[in-house]
C-alpha positions in Angstrom: -72.5 -61.9 46.4 -73.0 -58.2 46.8 -73.6 -56.3 43.5 -73.4 -52.6 43.1 -75.4 -50.7 40.5 -73.2 -48.0 38.9 -75.0 -44.6 38.5 -74.3 -41.0 37.7 -76.2 -38.2 39.6 -77.5 -35.5 37.4 -78.5 -32.5 39.5 -79.7 -28.9 39.0 -77.1 -27.7 41.6 -73.4 -27.7 41.3 -72.4 -27.0 44.9 -70.0 -29.0 47.0 -72.9 -30.1 49.2 -74.7 -31.6 46.2 -71.6 -33.5 45.2 -71.1 -34.8 48.8 -74.8 -35.9 49.0 -74.6 -37.7 45.7 -71.5 -39.6 46.7 -73.0 -40.4 50.1 -76.1 -41.8 48.3 -73.9 -44.2 46.4 -73.5 -42.5 43.0 -70.1 -42.9 41.3 -70.2 -39.5 39.6 -72.0 -36.2 39.9 -72.8 -33.9 37.0 -74.6 -30.6 37.4 -77.1 -29.2 34.8 -76.9 -27.9 32.2 -75.2 -31.0 31.1 -72.3 -30.8 28.6 -72.6 -33.8 26.3 -68.9 -34.4 26.1 -68.7 -34.5 30.0 -71.6 -36.9 30.2 -70.1 -39.2 27.6 -66.8 -39.2 29.5 -68.6 -39.9 32.8 -70.5 -42.8 31.3 -67.2 -44.2 29.9 -65.5 -43.9 33.3 -68.3 -45.6 35.1 -68.4 -48.5 32.6 -64.6 -48.8 32.7 -64.6 -49.0 36.5 -67.4 -51.4 36.6 -65.5 -53.7 34.1 -62.5 -53.6 36.4 -64.6 -54.6 39.3 -66.2 -57.5 37.4 -62.7 -58.7 36.2 -61.4 -58.6 39.8 -64.3 -60.6 41.1 -63.9 -63.2 38.3 -60.2 -63.6 39.1 -60.9 -63.9 42.8 -63.5 -66.6 42.2 -61.2 -68.4 39.8 -58.5 -68.5 42.5 -60.9 -69.7 45.1 -62.0 -72.5 42.7 -58.5 -73.5 42.0 -57.7 -73.5 45.7 -60.7 -75.7 46.5 -60.0 -78.2 43.7 -56.3 -78.5 44.6 -57.2 -79.5 48.2 -59.2 -82.4 46.9 -56.1 -84.2 45.6 
């Protein structure tokens, strides 16, 4: 099973190239310094929320695969 680590890039530069590089490196969000606390908290909440949705989707898929495999045995 492939697992993704969720991360937020905190950089000193706010340019579009910095955003693109962060996304290409696998970050889910990009925040430029100086960091506004409210923006950081919202970014953390978004990343956690999207990670939870991914975990839920994986659980439902595995549950369906399990149900399919057990129904074939009868």
